ZADO-1210 file (C-alpha; in nm, 4 decimals, padded with zeros to 6 digits):
<atoms>
<atom x="-02.6469" y="-00.5650" z="00.5958" code="MET" pos="1"/>
<atom x="-02.3516" y="-00.7182" z="00.7807" code="ARG" pos="2"/>
<atom x="-02.1434" y="-00.4620" z="00.9686" code="LEU" pos="3"/>
<atom x="-01.8512" y="-00.6842" z="01.0688" code="LEU" pos="4"/>
<atom x="-01.9189" y="-00.6457" z="01.4434" code="PRO" pos="5"/>
<atom x="-01.6481" y="-00.8821" z="01.5573" code="HIS" pos="6"/>
<atom x="-01.3761" y="-00.7057" z="01.3622" code="PHE" pos="7"/>
<atom x="-01.4732" y="-00.3577" z="01.4792" code="PHE" pos="8"/>
<atom x="-01.5121" y="-00.4637" z="01.8432" code="ALA" pos="9"/>
<atom x="-01.1683" y="-00.6199" z="01.8262" code="LEU" pos="10"/>
<atom x="-01.0326" y="-00.3102" z="01.6548" code="LEU" pos="11"/>
<atom x="-01.1658" y="-00.0777" z="01.9244" code="ALA" pos="12"/>
<atom x="-01.0086" y="-00.2910" z="02.1940" code="CYS" pos="13"/>
<atom x="-00.6764" y="-00.3171" z="02.0163" code="LEU" pos="14"/>
<atom x="-00.6496" y="00.0541" z="01.9519" code="LEU" pos="15"/>
<atom x="-00.6494" y="00.1046" z="02.3285" code="PHE" pos="16"/>
<atom x="-00.4347" y="-00.1905" z="02.4305" code="THR" pos="17"/>
<atom x="-00.1619" y="-00.1450" z="02.1680" code="THR" pos="18"/>
<atom x="-00.1103" y="00.2285" z="02.1966" code="ALA" pos="19"/>
<atom x="00.1752" y="00.1892" z="02.4403" code="ALA" pos="20"/>
<atom x="00.3311" y="-00.0975" z="02.2476" code="ALA" pos="21"/>
<atom x="00.3146" y="00.0960" z="01.9230" code="ALA" pos="22"/>
<atom x="00.5052" y="00.3866" z="02.0755" code="GLY" pos="23"/>
<atom x="00.4528" y="00.7633" z="02.0744" code="PRO" pos="24"/>
<atom x="00.6177" y="00.8109" z="01.7334" code="ASP" pos="25"/>
<atom x="00.3950" y="00.5568" z="01.5589" code="THR" pos="26"/>
<atom x="00.1315" y="00.6292" z="01.2943" code="VAL" pos="27"/>
<atom x="-00.1676" y="00.3977" z="01.3405" code="THR" pos="28"/>
<atom x="-00.3586" y="00.3321" z="01.0187" code="LEU" pos="29"/>
<atom x="-00.6671" y="00.1459" z="00.9103" code="ARG" pos="30"/>
<atom x="-00.5709" y="00.0229" z="00.5646" code="VAL" pos="31"/>
<atom x="-00.7958" y="-00.1189" z="00.2935" code="LEU" pos="32"/>
<atom x="-00.6982" y="-00.2851" z="-00.0351" code="SER" pos="33"/>
<atom x="-00.9864" y="-00.3394" z="-00.2760" code="PHE" pos="34"/>
<atom x="-01.0067" y="-00.4392" z="-00.6417" code="ASN" pos="35"/>
<atom x="-01.3469" y="-00.2903" z="-00.7233" code="ILE" pos="36"/>
<atom x="-01.3699" y="-00.4396" z="-01.0778" code="ARG" pos="37"/>
<atom x="-01.3761" y="-00.1939" z="-01.3642" code="SER" pos="38"/>
<atom x="-01.7064" y="-00.0366" z="-01.4604" code="SER" pos="39"/>
<atom x="-01.5988" y="-00.0613" z="-01.8240" code="ASN" pos="40"/>
<atom x="-01.6575" y="-00.4370" z="-01.8280" code="ILE" pos="41"/>
<atom x="-01.9948" y="-00.5841" z="-01.9221" code="SER" pos="42"/>
<atom x="-02.0337" y="-00.8901" z="-01.7012" code="GLU" pos="43"/>
<atom x="-02.1837" y="-01.2186" z="-01.8256" code="PRO" pos="44"/>
<atom x="-02.4384" y="-01.1818" z="-01.5462" code="ASP" pos="45"/>
<atom x="-02.5682" y="-00.8232" z="-01.5753" code="PRO" pos="46"/>
<atom x="-02.6504" y="-00.8244" z="-01.2044" code="ARG" pos="47"/>
<atom x="-02.2753" y="-00.7820" z="-01.1532" code="ASN" pos="48"/>
<atom x="-02.2489" y="-00.4721" z="-01.3725" code="ASP" pos="49"/>
<atom x="-02.1348" y="-00.1601" z="-01.1913" code="TRP" pos="50"/>
<atom x="-02.4749" y="00.0136" z="-01.1534" code="PRO" pos="51"/>
<atom x="-02.6118" y="-00.2952" z="-00.9762" code="ASN" pos="52"/>
<atom x="-02.3292" y="-00.3249" z="-00.7229" code="ARG" pos="53"/>
<atom x="-02.2200" y="00.0358" z="-00.6803" code="ARG" pos="54"/>
<atom x="-02.4100" y="00.0739" z="-00.3520" code="ALA" pos="55"/>
<atom x="-02.2348" y="-00.2307" z="-00.2052" code="MET" pos="56"/>
<atom x="-01.8913" y="-00.0881" z="-00.2870" code="VAL" pos="57"/>
<atom x="-01.9893" y="00.2322" z="-00.1081" code="MET" pos="58"/>
<atom x="-02.1090" y="00.0224" z="00.1885" code="ASP" pos="59"/>
<atom x="-01.7679" y="-00.1431" z="00.2133" code="VAL" pos="60"/>
<atom x="-01.5866" y="00.1904" z="00.2065" code="LEU" pos="61"/>
<atom x="-01.8154" y="00.3383" z="00.4728" code="ARG" pos="62"/>
<atom x="-01.8086" y="00.0317" z="00.6970" code="ASN" pos="63"/>
<atom x="-01.4330" y="-00.0121" z="00.6818" code="GLN" pos="64"/>
<atom x="-01.3797" y="00.3612" z="00.7451" code="ASP" pos="65"/>
<atom x="-01.0154" y="00.3268" z="00.6435" code="ALA" pos="66"/>
<atom x="-00.7551" y="00.6002" z="00.6771" code="ASP" pos="67"/>
<atom x="-00.5884" y="00.5003" z="00.3499" code="VAL" pos="68"/>
<atom x="-00.7361" y="00.2931" z="00.0681" code="VAL" pos="69"/>
<atom x="-00.5674" y="00.1246" z="-00.2261" code="GLY" pos="70"/>
<atom x="-00.8142" y="00.0652" z="-00.5094" code="LEU" pos="71"/>
<atom x="-00.7403" y="-00.1405" z="-00.8187" code="GLN" pos="72"/>
<atom x="-00.9220" y="-00.1369" z="-01.1548" code="GLU" pos="73"/>
<atom x="-01.1020" y="00.1855" z="-01.0669" code="ALA" pos="74"/>
<atom x="-01.2216" y="00.3942" z="-01.3597" code="THR" pos="75"/>
<atom x="-01.2561" y="00.7711" z="-01.3511" code="ARG" pos="76"/>
<atom x="-01.6342" y="00.7284" z="-01.3401" code="THR" pos="77"/>
<atom x="-01.6123" y="00.5007" z="-01.0370" code="GLN" pos="78"/>
<atom x="-01.3758" y="00.7342" z="-00.8561" code="LEU" pos="79"/>
<atom x="-01.6037" y="01.0315" z="-00.9146" code="ASN" pos="80"/>
<atom x="-01.8996" y="00.8379" z="-00.7769" code="GLU" pos="81"/>
<atom x="-01.7004" y="00.7235" z="-00.4740" code="ILE" pos="82"/>
<atom x="-01.6081" y="01.0819" z="-00.3869" code="HIS" pos="83"/>
<atom x="-01.9729" y="01.1861" z="-00.4151" code="ALA" pos="84"/>
<atom x="-02.1011" y="00.8991" z="-00.1985" code="ALA" pos="85"/>
<atom x="-01.8159" y="00.8695" z="00.0531" code="VAL" pos="86"/>
<atom x="-01.6736" y="01.2194" z="00.1025" code="PRO" pos="87"/>
<atom x="-01.3661" y="01.3046" z="00.3030" code="GLY" pos="88"/>
<atom x="-01.0958" y="01.1410" z="00.0920" code="TYR" pos="89"/>
<atom x="-00.8233" y="01.2972" z="-00.1131" code="GLY" pos="90"/>
<atom x="-00.7026" y="01.1037" z="-00.4137" code="GLU" pos="91"/>
<atom x="-00.3992" y="01.0293" z="-00.6230" code="TYR" pos="92"/>
<atom x="-00.4772" y="00.8368" z="-00.9410" code="ALA" pos="93"/>
<atom x="-00.3398" y="00.8165" z="-01.2941" code="VAL" pos="94"/>
<atom x="-00.4949" y="00.5929" z="-01.5578" code="GLY" pos="95"/>
<atom x="-00.2931" y="00.3038" z="-01.6952" code="ALA" pos="96"/>
<atom x="-00.3335" y="00.4512" z="-02.0429" code="GLN" pos="97"/>
<atom x="-00.2164" y="00.7891" z="-01.9146" code="GLY" pos="98"/>
<atom x="-00.4160" y="01.0788" z="-01.7703" code="GLY" pos="99"/>
<atom x="-00.7625" y="00.9626" z="-01.6703" code="SER" pos="100"/>
<atom x="-00.7814" y="00.6877" z="-01.9330" code="SER" pos="101"/>
<atom x="-00.7959" y="00.3219" z="-01.8391" code="GLY" pos="102"/>
<atom x="-00.8023" y="00.1596" z="-01.4984" code="SER" pos="103"/>
<atom x="-00.6424" y="00.3336" z="-01.2014" code="HIS" pos="104"/>
<atom x="-00.4415" y="00.2065" z="-00.9057" code="CYS" pos="105"/>
<atom x="-00.5935" y="00.4836" z="-00.6981" code="ALA" pos="106"/>
<atom x="-00.4898" y="00.5837" z="-00.3471" code="ILE" pos="107"/>
<atom x="-00.7454" y="00.7504" z="-00.1208" code="LEU" pos="108"/>
<atom x="-00.6476" y="00.9207" z="00.2050" code="TYR" pos="109"/>
<atom x="-00.8364" y="01.1104" z="00.4740" code="ARG" pos="110"/>
<atom x="-00.7935" y="01.4815" z="00.4147" code="THR" pos="111"/>
<atom x="-00.9000" y="01.5576" z="00.7717" code="SER" pos="112"/>
<atom x="-00.5921" y="01.3748" z="00.8964" code="ARG" pos="113"/>
<atom x="-00.3256" y="01.3815" z="00.6257" code="PHE" pos="114"/>
<atom x="-00.1539" y="01.6238" z="00.3908" code="ASP" pos="115"/>
<atom x="-00.0089" y="01.4872" z="00.0692" code="ARG" pos="116"/>
<atom x="00.3538" y="01.5924" z="00.0351" code="LEU" pos="117"/>
<atom x="00.4450" y="01.4060" z="-00.2806" code="ASP" pos="118"/>
<atom x="00.3071" y="01.1452" z="-00.5200" code="ALA" pos="119"/>
<atom x="00.3991" y="00.9586" z="-00.8325" code="GLY" pos="120"/>
<atom x="00.3370" y="00.6611" z="-01.0557" code="ILE" pos="121"/>
<atom x="00.5471" y="00.4155" z="-01.2526" code="PHE" pos="122"/>
<atom x="00.4466" y="00.1582" z="-01.5080" code="TRP" pos="123"/>
<atom x="00.5320" y="-00.2073" z="-01.4562" code="LEU" pos="124"/>
<atom x="00.7261" y="-00.2227" z="-01.7804" code="SER" pos="125"/>
<atom x="01.0740" y="-00.1856" z="-01.9290" code="PRO" pos="126"/>
<atom x="01.0019" y="00.1898" z="-01.9586" code="THR" pos="127"/>
<atom x="00.8411" y="00.2664" z="-01.6230" code="PRO" pos="128"/>
<atom x="00.8329" y="00.6445" z="-01.6553" code="GLU" pos="129"/>
<atom x="00.5855" y="00.6433" z="-01.9466" code="VAL" pos="130"/>
<atom x="00.2580" y="00.4634" z="-02.0116" code="SER" pos="131"/>
<atom x="00.3680" y="00.1351" z="-02.1661" code="SER" pos="132"/>
<atom x="00.2884" y="-00.2376" z="-02.1768" code="PRO" pos="133"/>
<atom x="00.4622" y="-00.4994" z="-01.9684" code="GLY" pos="134"/>
<atom x="00.7686" y="-00.7025" z="-02.0550" code="TRP" pos="135"/>
<atom x="00.5733" y="-00.9930" z="-02.2051" code="PHE" pos="136"/>
<atom x="00.2027" y="-00.9065" z="-02.1816" code="ASP" pos="137"/>
<atom x="00.0504" y="-00.6082" z="-02.3655" code="PRO" pos="138"/>
<atom x="-00.1630" y="-00.5022" z="-02.0680" code="THR" pos="139"/>
<atom x="-00.0513" y="-00.1788" z="-01.9019" code="ARG" pos="140"/>
<atom x="-00.0038" y="-00.2083" z="-01.5265" code="ARG" pos="141"/>
<atom x="00.1018" y="00.0550" z="-01.2751" code="THR" pos="142"/>
<atom x="00.2158" y="00.1208" z="-00.9215" code="CYS" pos="143"/>
<atom x="00.1123" y="00.4510" z="-00.7623" code="ALA" pos="144"/>
<atom x="00.2566" y="00.6009" z="-00.4463" code="TRP" pos="145"/>
<atom x="00.1964" y="00.8916" z="-00.2122" code="VAL" pos="146"/>
<atom x="00.3969" y="01.0461" z="00.0696" code="LEU" pos="147"/>
<atom x="00.1584" y="01.1548" z="00.3446" code="LEU" pos="148"/>
<atom x="00.2082" y="01.3635" z="00.6578" code="ARG" pos="149"/>
<atom x="-00.0139" y="01.3239" z="00.9602" code="GLU" pos="150"/>
<atom x="-00.1264" y="01.6789" z="01.0226" code="ARG" pos="151"/>
<atom x="-00.1462" y="01.6580" z="01.4018" code="SER" pos="152"/>
<atom x="00.2033" y="01.5148" z="01.4550" code="THR" pos="153"/>
<atom x="00.4075" y="01.5780" z="01.1420" code="GLY" pos="154"/>
<atom x="00.4835" y="01.2060" z="01.1092" code="ARG" pos="155"/>
<atom x="00.5226" y="01.0901" z="00.7512" code="ILE" pos="156"/>
<atom x="00.4838" y="00.7630" z="00.5621" code="PHE" pos="157"/>
<atom x="00.4454" y="00.6218" z="00.2120" code="TYR" pos="158"/>
<atom x="00.1578" y="00.4258" z="00.0626" code="HIS" pos="159"/>
<atom x="00.2291" y="00.2239" z="-00.2530" code="PHE" pos="160"/>
<atom x="-00.0568" y="00.0605" z="-00.4446" code="ASN" pos="161"/>
<atom x="-00.0289" y="-00.1747" z="-00.7416" code="THR" pos="162"/>
<atom x="-00.1970" y="-00.4305" z="-00.9678" code="HIS" pos="163"/>
<atom x="00.0196" y="-00.7046" z="-01.1180" code="LEU" pos="164"/>
<atom x="-00.0478" y="-00.8924" z="-01.4398" code="ASP" pos="165"/>
<atom x="-00.3003" y="-01.1762" z="-01.4220" code="ASN" pos="166"/>
<atom x="-00.1717" y="-01.3773" z="-01.7212" code="ASP" pos="167"/>
<atom x="00.2068" y="-01.3603" z="-01.7229" code="SER" pos="168"/>
<atom x="00.4092" y="-01.4829" z="-01.4265" code="GLN" pos="169"/>
<atom x="00.7335" y="-01.3536" z="-01.5832" code="PRO" pos="170"/>
<atom x="00.5719" y="-01.0103" z="-01.5908" code="ASP" pos="171"/>
<atom x="00.4799" y="-01.0437" z="-01.2239" code="ARG" pos="172"/>
<atom x="00.8358" y="-01.1362" z="-01.1316" code="GLN" pos="173"/>
<atom x="00.9849" y="-00.8468" z="-01.3265" code="TYR" pos="174"/>
<atom x="00.7237" y="-00.6180" z="-01.1677" code="ALA" pos="175"/>
<atom x="00.8101" y="-00.7438" z="-00.8187" code="ALA" pos="176"/>
<atom x="01.1753" y="-00.6610" z="-00.8777" code="ASP" pos="177"/>
<atom x="01.0884" y="-00.3149" z="-01.0111" code="LEU" pos="178"/>
<atom x="00.8636" y="-00.2403" z="-00.7141" code="ILE" pos="179"/>
<atom x="01.1349" y="-00.3578" z="-00.4740" code="ALA" pos="180"/>
<atom x="01.3824" y="-00.1224" z="-00.6393" code="SER" pos="181"/>
<atom x="01.1425" y="00.1721" z="-00.5997" code="ARG" pos="182"/>
<atom x="01.0759" y="00.0853" z="-00.2365" code="LEU" pos="183"/>
<atom x="01.4497" y="00.0887" z="-00.1738" code="ALA" pos="184"/>
<atom x="01.4912" y="00.4203" z="-00.3577" code="ALA" pos="185"/>
<atom x="01.2378" y="00.6213" z="-00.1534" code="ARG" pos="186"/>
<atom x="01.3524" y="00.9834" z="-00.1452" code="ALA" pos="187"/>
<atom x="01.2572" y="01.0162" z="00.2213" code="ILE" pos="188"/>
<atom x="01.3420" y="00.7437" z="00.4694" code="ASN" pos="189"/>
<atom x="00.9893" y="00.6854" z="00.5984" code="ALA" pos="190"/>
<atom x="00.7960" y="00.3662" z="00.6676" code="ARG" pos="191"/>
<atom x="00.5562" y="00.2368" z="00.4048" code="PHE" pos="192"/>
<atom x="00.2592" y="00.0130" z="00.3343" code="VAL" pos="193"/>
<atom x="00.2139" y="-00.1688" z="00.0014" code="LEU" pos="194"/>
<atom x="-00.1365" y="-00.2670" z="-00.1087" code="THR" pos="195"/>
<atom x="-00.2562" y="-00.4356" z="-00.4219" code="GLY" pos="196"/>
<atom x="-00.4031" y="-00.7096" z="-00.6311" code="ASP" pos="197"/>
<atom x="-00.0889" y="-00.9125" z="-00.6960" code="PHE" pos="198"/>
<atom x="-00.2632" y="-01.1895" z="-00.8937" code="ASN" pos="199"/>
<atom x="-00.0247" y="-01.4300" z="-00.7209" code="ALA" pos="200"/>
<atom x="-00.0814" y="-01.6952" z="-00.4566" code="ALA" pos="201"/>
<atom x="00.1062" y="-01.6784" z="-00.1292" code="GLU" pos="202"/>
<atom x="00.3838" y="-01.9241" z="-00.2220" code="ARG" pos="203"/>
<atom x="00.4527" y="-01.8170" z="-00.5785" code="THR" pos="204"/>
<atom x="00.8075" y="-01.7030" z="-00.6646" code="PRO" pos="205"/>
<atom x="00.7066" y="-01.3356" z="-00.6727" code="GLU" pos="206"/>
<atom x="00.5378" y="-01.3432" z="-00.3309" code="MET" pos="207"/>
<atom x="00.8202" y="-01.5499" z="-00.1809" code="ASP" pos="208"/>
<atom x="01.0549" y="-01.2805" z="-00.3110" code="TYR" pos="209"/>
<atom x="00.8544" y="-00.9974" z="-00.1532" code="PHE" pos="210"/>
<atom x="00.8609" y="-01.1862" z="00.1781" code="MET" pos="211"/>
<atom x="01.2307" y="-01.2667" z="00.1631" code="GLY" pos="212"/>
<atom x="01.1743" y="-01.6435" z="00.1494" code="ARG" pos="213"/>
<atom x="01.3712" y="-01.6944" z="-00.1729" code="ARG" pos="214"/>
<atom x="01.5327" y="-01.4750" z="-00.4378" code="PRO" pos="215"/>
<atom x="01.4108" y="-01.4302" z="-00.7898" code="LEU" pos="216"/>
<atom x="01.6207" y="-01.5906" z="-01.0618" code="VAL" pos="217"/>
<atom x="01.7762" y="-01.3577" z="-01.3171" code="GLY" pos="218"/>
<atom x="02.0438" y="-01.0920" z="-01.3748" code="PRO" pos="219"/>
<atom x="02.0727" y="-00.7601" z="-01.1915" code="ASN" pos="220"/>
<atom x="01.7946" y="-00.8329" z="-00.9445" code="LEU" pos="221"/>
<atom x="01.7409" y="-00.6235" z="-00.6351" code="HIS" pos="222"/>
<atom x="01.7453" y="-00.7555" z="-00.2778" code="PRO" pos="223"/>
<atom x="01.4119" y="-00.8582" z="-00.1320" code="SER" pos="224"/>
<atom x="01.2328" y="-00.5912" z="00.0734" code="PRO" pos="225"/>
<atom x="01.1508" y="-00.8699" z="00.3249" code="ARG" pos="226"/>
<atom x="00.7891" y="-00.7737" z="00.3805" code="LEU" pos="227"/>
<atom x="00.5110" y="-00.9527" z="00.5661" code="LYS" pos="228"/>
<atom x="00.1489" y="-01.0197" z="00.4822" code="ASN" pos="229"/>
<atom x="-00.0579" y="-00.8258" z="00.7374" code="ALA" pos="230"/>
<atom x="-00.3426" y="-01.0770" z="00.7161" code="TYR" pos="231"/>
<atom x="-00.1162" y="-01.3709" z="00.7968" code="ARG" pos="232"/>
<atom x="00.0240" y="-01.1924" z="01.1002" code="VAL" pos="233"/>
<atom x="-00.3245" y="-01.2161" z="01.2527" code="ILE" pos="234"/>
<atom x="-00.4492" y="-01.5314" z="01.0770" code="GLU" pos="235"/>
<atom x="-00.1350" y="-01.7412" z="01.0214" code="PRO" pos="236"/>
<atom x="-00.3075" y="-02.0736" z="00.9523" code="THR" pos="237"/>
<atom x="-00.6673" y="-01.9838" z="00.8658" code="THR" pos="238"/>
<atom x="-00.7815" y="-02.1906" z="00.5656" code="PRO" pos="239"/>
<atom x="-01.0216" y="-02.0709" z="00.2979" code="ASN" pos="240"/>
<atom x="-00.8434" y="-01.7392" z="00.2635" code="SER" pos="241"/>
<atom x="-00.9099" y="-01.6884" z="-00.1054" code="GLY" pos="242"/>
<atom x="-00.9712" y="-01.3298" z="-00.2096" code="THR" pos="243"/>
<atom x="-01.1051" y="-01.3912" z="-00.5613" code="PHE" pos="244"/>
<atom x="-01.4693" y="-01.4838" z="-00.5145" code="ASN" pos="245"/>
<atom x="-01.5777" y="-01.5249" z="-00.8806" code="SER" pos="246"/>
<atom x="-01.8982" y="-01.3311" z="-00.7957" code="TRP" pos="247"/>
<atom x="-02.0360" y="-01.6363" z="-00.6099" code="VAL" pos="248"/>
<atom x="-01.8715" y="-01.6160" z="-00.2694" code="GLY" pos="249"/>
<atom x="-01.5844" y="-01.8588" z="-00.3225" code="ASN" pos="250"/>
<atom x="-01.3363" y="-01.8686" z="-00.0351" code="THR" pos="251"/>
<atom x="-01.1331" y="-02.1786" z="-00.1149" code="SER" pos="252"/>
<atom x="-00.9067" y="-02.0299" z="-00.3805" code="GLY" pos="253"/>
<atom x="-00.5774" y="-01.8481" z="-00.3367" code="ASN" pos="254"/>
<atom x="-00.5168" y="-01.5266" z="-00.1549" code="MET" pos="255"/>
<atom x="-00.4050" y="-01.2836" z="-00.4261" code="ILE" pos="256"/>
<atom x="-00.4907" y="-00.9456" z="-00.2673" code="ASP" pos="257"/>
<atom x="-00.2538" y="-00.8199" z="00.0013" code="TYR" pos="258"/>
<atom x="-00.1567" y="-00.5518" z="00.2480" code="ILE" pos="259"/>
<atom x="00.2208" y="-00.5829" z="00.2850" code="LEU" pos="260"/>
<atom x="00.4284" y="-00.4078" z="00.5493" code="VAL" pos="261"/>
<atom x="00.7877" y="-00.4021" z="00.6659" code="GLU" pos="262"/>
<atom x="00.9045" y="-00.6670" z="00.9087" code="GLY" pos="263"/>
<atom x="00.9249" y="-00.4237" z="01.2004" code="ALA" pos="264"/>
<atom x="00.5702" y="-00.2923" z="01.1515" code="THR" pos="265"/>
<atom x="00.3178" y="-00.3893" z="01.4186" code="LEU" pos="266"/>
<atom x="-00.0098" y="-00.5364" z="01.2893" code="VAL" pos="267"/>
<atom x="-00.2973" y="-00.5634" z="01.5366" code="THR" pos="268"/>
<atom x="-00.6007" y="-00.6545" z="01.3234" code="ALA" pos="269"/>
<atom x="-00.6704" y="-00.7896" z="00.9764" code="ALA" pos="270"/>
<atom x="-00.9553" y="-00.9473" z="00.7857" code="GLU" pos="271"/>
<atom x="-01.0878" y="-01.0490" z="00.4471" code="ILE" pos="272"/>
<atom x="-01.4177" y="-00.8623" z="00.4176" code="ASP" pos="273"/>
<atom x="-01.6796" y="-01.0966" z="00.2720" code="ARG" pos="274"/>
<atom x="-01.9670" y="-00.8522" z="00.2810" code="TYR" pos="275"/>
<atom x="-02.2591" y="-00.9417" z="00.0536" code="SER" pos="276"/>
<atom x="-02.6266" y="-00.8561" z="00.0076" code="VAL" pos="277"/>
<atom x="-02.8722" y="-01.1303" z="-00.0828" code="ASP" pos="278"/>
<atom x="-02.5955" y="-01.3447" z="-00.2270" code="GLY" pos="279"/>
<atom x="-02.4540" y="-01.0641" z="-00.4415" code="ARG" pos="280"/>
<atom x="-02.1019" y="-00.9225" z="-00.3953" code="TYR" pos="281"/>
<atom x="-01.9512" y="-00.5753" z="-00.4408" code="PRO" pos="282"/>
<atom x="-01.6760" y="-00.7101" z="-00.6676" code="SER" pos="283"/>
<atom x="-01.5253" y="-01.0342" z="-00.7891" code="ASP" pos="284"/>
<atom x="-01.2499" y="-00.9716" z="-00.5298" code="HIS" pos="285"/>
<atom x="-01.2918" y="-00.9521" z="-00.1549" code="TYR" pos="286"/>
<atom x="-01.1453" y="-00.6423" z="00.0101" code="PRO" pos="287"/>
<atom x="-00.8604" y="-00.6949" z="00.2578" code="VAL" pos="288"/>
<atom x="-00.8341" y="-00.4728" z="00.5663" code="ALA" pos="289"/>
<atom x="-00.5746" y="-00.4308" z="00.8407" code="ALA" pos="290"/>
<atom x="-00.4725" y="-00.2062" z="01.1275" code="VAL" pos="291"/>
<atom x="-00.1009" y="-00.1333" z="01.1158" code="VAL" pos="292"/>
<atom x="00.1293" y="00.0812" z="01.3263" code="HIS" pos="293"/>
<atom x="00.4109" y="00.2402" z="01.1275" code="LEU" pos="294"/>
<atom x="00.6992" y="00.3152" z="01.3603" code="GLY" pos="295"/>
<atom x="00.9617" y="00.5835" z="01.3158" code="PRO" pos="296"/>
<atom x="01.2419" y="00.5245" z="01.0663" code="PRO" pos="297"/>
<atom x="01.6078" y="00.5402" z="01.1566" code="THR" pos="298"/>
<atom x="01.6651" y="00.9143" z="01.1757" code="SER" pos="299"/>
<atom x="01.9437" y="00.9996" z="01.4206" code="PRO" pos="300"/>
<atom x="01.9524" y="01.3343" z="01.5945" code="ASP" pos="301"/>
<atom x="02.3271" y="01.3646" z="01.5485" code="LEU" pos="302"/>
<atom x="02.3639" y="01.7127" z="01.6930" code="ASP" pos="303"/>
<atom x="02.1478" y="01.6328" z="01.9948" code="GLY" pos="304"/>
<atom x="01.9020" y="01.9210" z="01.9636" code="ASP" pos="305"/>
<atom x="01.5941" y="01.7006" z="01.9908" code="GLY" pos="306"/>
<atom x="01.4852" y="01.7152" z="01.6271" code="VAL" pos="307"/>
<atom x="01.6229" y="01.5776" z="01.2988" code="VAL" pos="308"/>
<atom x="01.7095" y="01.8736" z="01.0775" code="THR" pos="309"/>
<atom x="01.9534" y="01.9819" z="00.8101" code="LEU" pos="310"/>
<atom x="02.2105" y="02.0345" z="01.0866" code="GLU" pos="311"/>
<atom x="02.2176" y="01.6594" z="01.1385" code="ASP" pos="312"/>
<atom x="02.3292" y="01.6197" z="00.7780" code="LEU" pos="313"/>
<atom x="02.6085" y="01.8665" z="00.8509" code="HIS" pos="314"/>
<atom x="02.6990" y="01.6689" z="01.1633" code="ALA" pos="315"/>
<atom x="02.7108" y="01.3520" z="00.9543" code="PHE" pos="316"/>
<atom x="02.9471" y="01.5192" z="00.7077" code="ASP" pos="317"/>
<atom x="03.1787" y="01.6149" z="00.9947" code="ARG" pos="318"/>
<atom x="03.1659" y="01.2763" z="01.1692" code="THR" pos="319"/>
<atom x="03.0119" y="01.0012" z="00.9535" code="PRO" pos="320"/>
<atom x="02.8072" y="00.7390" z="01.1372" code="VAL" pos="321"/>
<atom x="02.7346" y="00.3857" z="01.0138" code="ASP" pos="322"/>
<atom x="02.3602" y="00.4224" z="01.0632" code="ILE" pos="323"/>
<atom x="02.2577" y="00.1152" z="00.8639" code="ASP" pos="324"/>
<atom x="02.5288" y="-00.0991" z="01.0290" code="ALA" pos="325"/>
<atom x="02.6632" y="-00.2338" z="00.6995" code="ASP" pos="326"/>
<atom x="03.0274" y="-00.1747" z="00.7879" code="GLY" pos="327"/>
<atom x="03.0836" y="00.1538" z="00.6081" code="ASP" pos="328"/>
<atom x="02.9636" y="00.5134" z="00.6004" code="THR" pos="329"/>
<atom x="02.8247" y="00.6205" z="00.2666" code="ASP" pos="330"/>
<atom x="02.5318" y="00.7845" z="00.0903" code="ASP" pos="331"/>
<atom x="02.2992" y="00.5146" z="00.2235" code="ALA" pos="332"/>
<atom x="02.3705" y="00.6333" z="00.5779" code="ASP" pos="333"/>
<atom x="02.3278" y="00.9940" z="00.4713" code="ARG" pos="334"/>
<atom x="01.9908" y="00.9058" z="00.3212" code="GLY" pos="335"/>
<atom x="01.8720" y="00.7585" z="00.6487" code="LEU" pos="336"/>
<atom x="01.8858" y="01.1035" z="00.8050" code="ILE" pos="337"/>
<atom x="01.6446" y="01.2484" z="00.5490" code="LEU" pos="338"/>
<atom x="01.3356" y="01.1980" z="00.7610" code="THR" pos="339"/>
<atom x="01.2291" y="01.5200" z="00.9328" code="PRO" pos="340"/>
<atom x="01.0196" y="01.4952" z="01.2444" code="ILE" pos="341"/>
<atom x="00.8671" y="01.8355" z="01.1760" code="ARG" pos="342"/>
<atom x="00.6741" y="01.8169" z="00.8512" code="GLY" pos="343"/>
<atom x="00.7576" y="02.1708" z="00.7394" code="GLY" pos="344"/>
<atom x="01.1178" y="02.0652" z="00.6796" code="GLU" pos="345"/>
<atom x="01.0343" y="01.7856" z="00.4350" code="VAL" pos="346"/>
<atom x="01.0867" y="01.9823" z="00.1149" code="ALA" pos="347"/>
<atom x="01.4092" y="02.1427" z="00.2336" code="ASP" pos="348"/>
<atom x="01.5605" y="01.8167" z="00.3474" code="LEU" pos="349"/>
<atom x="01.4559" y="01.6230" z="00.0386" code="ALA" pos="350"/>
<atom x="01.6089" y="01.8937" z="-00.1796" code="ALA" pos="351"/>
<atom x="01.9281" y="01.8970" z="00.0260" code="GLY" pos="352"/>
<atom x="01.8836" y="02.2619" z="00.1248" code="ARG" pos="353"/>
</atoms>
């Protein structure tokens, strides 16, 4: 069994050498994105059915030892078995068909380290608040999110996890715009990581839009979130970076699975995990892993008491400050203050109390 020695040796070194660069207010995360292939599908080769590869999926989760995990295509049965075999994770997951039905874009997080403050899901569809098919394709796709607080420090961050349509590029472009709008509308101004199976190569219109390389074409579109591919930060020119292996170990195809972060986020390690046993693979997708350092958001201590609290909102009301440097003072600047440093104030600040 391959244990990825090079990656973990590098990771151990980097965790020491980048601590100062990351800063004292930074949350360092090991992130994993993994399409585990639904257990509801009977594969043409029965050796790839879930019971015959379940142990390999558990190996990946144990070996990667991630702090947060974005799973795609997970069924309720698979999630239950993961919790039994790899304990220590909390979960937020809603089935694409609603409730526990259908595949899940599940988010796992270490309960020993994080508290979940909030969570939600939206469908990649014209009616995102209810279980519904896409704009052009009947398949139901979702994006889940959680707001987590690091228990030891009170630092908070979001994790979004999604699975875009594999057949319809127009659906993927509409979904990209919807996701961008939800990223921009976060209730708390905290950093985020976005994981998922995007079913889109690196230079497709939807991925170029996520990265800020070119806009999408259409009416009423939202600005690009200007993200970066964590893997390409570490491996900018590495060829054979395909993440869909077709069960046979292909590497020459397109990268379609990603860990995306904001432009200011430090990335110190990343890999495509090609773990296999005797020529068999855990899934038809390779997992993607990265170590990211989520810095503090813009949260000014306007009253100078050393902590961002409700009093800073009152100070803003008395003397507005152009926090986002867009030339005016408005609700966007007010929203940038809504990031408490002490986790106990999250609910009060979010509610405006």
